[in-house]
N, C-alpha and C positions, 0 to 999 in steps of 0.2 A: 807556433800553434795558437798561442793566446791572441796574437795579432790577427790571424786568419779568422778565429772565432769572433773577435770583436768586430771585424769588418763585416762578417756575415750578419751579425746582430744589427749593426747599423743599417745595412741595406734592407734588411727585413723590416726594421722600424720605419724607414722612409717609405716603403711600399704600403705600410698600413696607416701611417699617421702624419704624413707630410702636412705642413701648415696649409690650411685651406686657402684657396685662391683669393676669396674675398678678404680674409684676414691679412694675407700677405700684401695684397694691393693697397689696403688701407694703411698698413705700416709704412711701406716704402713711399707712399704719397706724402707722408709727413717728414720725410728725411731727405732734404736737399743734398745732403752729404753723399748720397748714392748717385747723383747725377753723373752721367758719363759711363756708368757700368753698362756693358752690353747684355744681351739676353742670356748668353751662356754664363756670364759672371753673376747675374741676378739669380739664375737657377741654382748655381753652386752656393751662393749666399743663403738662399732659401733652405737648401739641404743642411748646411751647417747650422743655421738658426733652429731648424727642426730638431737636430740632434742635440744642440746646446740645451734646448728646453727639456729634452728627454733625460739628459744626463746631469743637469744642474737643477736642484730644487729651488723654485722661486718662493721664498718665504716672507709673507707680510709681517710687519712689526707695528707696534702701536695700534692705532685704530684703522689702519689702511685696509681697504677691501680690494682684492685683486679683481680686475676685469679681463675679459678675453683679449682685449686689445693690448694690454701691457706687455705680455710675454713676447709676441712677435716684434714689437717696437724696440724692446730692450735687446732681444737676441740679434736682431739685424745689425744694431750698432756694435754689439759685443763681438760679432763674428767678422765684421769688416776688416779688422787688423789681421785676421788669420785666413783671409780669403784665398791667398796664394800659399798658405802654410798648411796647417792641419789642425783638426780639433784636439789632437793630443798635446798641442802647445798649451792647452788649458787643463792639463792633467794635475792630479794631486789635490783637487778641491771639489766640493760637491754641492755647495749651496750659495745662493745669492739672496741676501736679506734686504728687503725693501721697506724703508721707513716712509711715512707720508711726507715728512719734511726733513730739514737738516737735523742732526742729532749730536749729542755730546759724547765724546769718546774719552775714556780714561787712559792716560799714559804715564809711565814712569821713565825718568831719564836721569843720568848721572852727569853732573857738571864737571868742569875742569878741576875743581877742588875735591872731587870724589864724593860730593854730597848728592844724595838721591832725592829727586823732587817728584811729587805726584801732582798732575794737573788734569783738568777736564778741558778738552778742546772742541769747539763747535766745528763740525765737518759736514760735507755733503756727500762724501764717499770715502771708503777705506777698504784696503785689501790686506789681508793677513797672510803671512807666510804659512803655507799648508793649511790655510783656513778659508773662511768664506770671503766673499765680496759683499760690502754693505753700501747701499746707494739710497739717495733721497729722491723719491718719485717727483716731488715738486720741482726739484732742480733739473731733473731729466727733461721734464716738460718745458720748463722755463728757458732752457738753452737750445731747444730744437731749432729756433730761428735766430740764434745768436752765433754768427760765424766765429770760429776759433775756440769755442768752448764746448766740451763734450765730456761730461762726467763719466759716462760709461766707458768710452775709449781710454780715458785717463786711468781708470782702475784696471782695465784689461792690460794696459801697458805695464802697470806695476806687476801684474801676474806674470807677464812674459819676462820681465826683469828678474822676478823671484825664482825663475827656473834655475838660476845659478846661485841661489842663496838669498841673502837680504837684498832689498832693492837698492842698487848702487849705480844704476845707469848703464849696466853692461848685461844685456840679455845674451842668450847663447847664439853666437854668430855662426853663419853658415861657413862651410869649408872654403868657399871661394872669397871670403872676406878676411881682411887683415886687421888684427887687433890694434896694431900701431896706427892704422888709418882711422879707425873708429875713435880711439883714445885721443888722438890729436884733434880731430874735428870737434868732438864734444867738449874737450877741455878748453879749447880756444873760445868756443861759443859760450860756454858756461861762465868763464871768467869775464868775457866781454859783457854779458848780461848783468853779472854781479857789479861790475864797474858802473854800468849805466844806472842801476838802481841806487848804488851808493852816492852817485853824483846827482840824484834826483831828476834824471832825464826821462822822458817818455820812452817806453820800451815796446818792442813788437810782441813780446810774450808777457803773460801775467807775471808779476814780480814774485809770485809764489814759487816759480821755477827756480829761484835762487836759494830756496830752502836747503837743497841738497842735490847732488848729481842724479839721484833717483827721481826726485820731483822734476828736475829739468827734463829727463827722458820722457816722463809721463806727459808733461805739459807740451813739449815739442811734438810728441806723437799726436796729441789732440790737434795741434795746428797743422801737422803734416797732412791729415785727412780733411780737416775743416777748411783751412786757408793755406793750401800748399804754396801759393804764390808768395806769401809772406816769408815762409821759411826759405824758399828757393832764392829769394832776393837777399834776405838778411844773413842767412847762414848756408850758403850753397854747399859747402862740404858736408854739413850735417844732413842736408836734404839728400845728397847722394848716398850717404850711409844708410839713412832710413829707407830709401828706395831699394837699396840692396838687401836690407834686412827683411822688410815687409814684402819684397818682390812685387811692389806696386808703384805706379807713377801717377798719383792723383792729379798733378798738374798737367801731365800729358793727356789725360782723358777728359779734361775740361773742354767744353765746346769752344771756348775762346782760344784754346791752344791750337 
């Protein structure tokens, strides 16, 4: 009953307040990442983005002033990973906090000796378990034309990962996917990237991906949508698993494909 009511409310909202044509066209014109999506897919993305902005509060922090263009631009990127999934994959959280620039985040961790450390880390994005997503607007804009980097998709990937608990690189797999295949593909790729970083060699992914399996999943998800050819060539098994999870083939929809 709740699901039926929720679907009715969403349809009703789309009929009343779908993102305006001009605002939507302005947003997608700034997103090369959407190249290759057909009309039906862009319409679905627009609906998801509209509902995303309705169900998630966009909250400015610091001295940032929200403009009408910010919401559609962020929502289009945020909803690309769930284009073939569902908005309910973003359940359990309700706000997206937007800073004008990078911010300092306070963290505590316990080392191998049992000592608790408190540190402030400079970040451009952060996702909390059962909490908000925090983003830097300056970095969202700065990476629009930087292939391979997408702070919005990075944090949304963390949110998908967190559906099963802490971010550990294992989002909820579909029934037709095998845990063994996922684990083997990601473990081999993660270990390979860690070796490349340890040896000081150039890597196809940002070295930040070696921070943890959860960060690897988020970084490789960015690249899956931004530069799919890189992942398909360097880590083909990972690409196949991401294609199965996101139910999308970004490489296949590129004009060059």
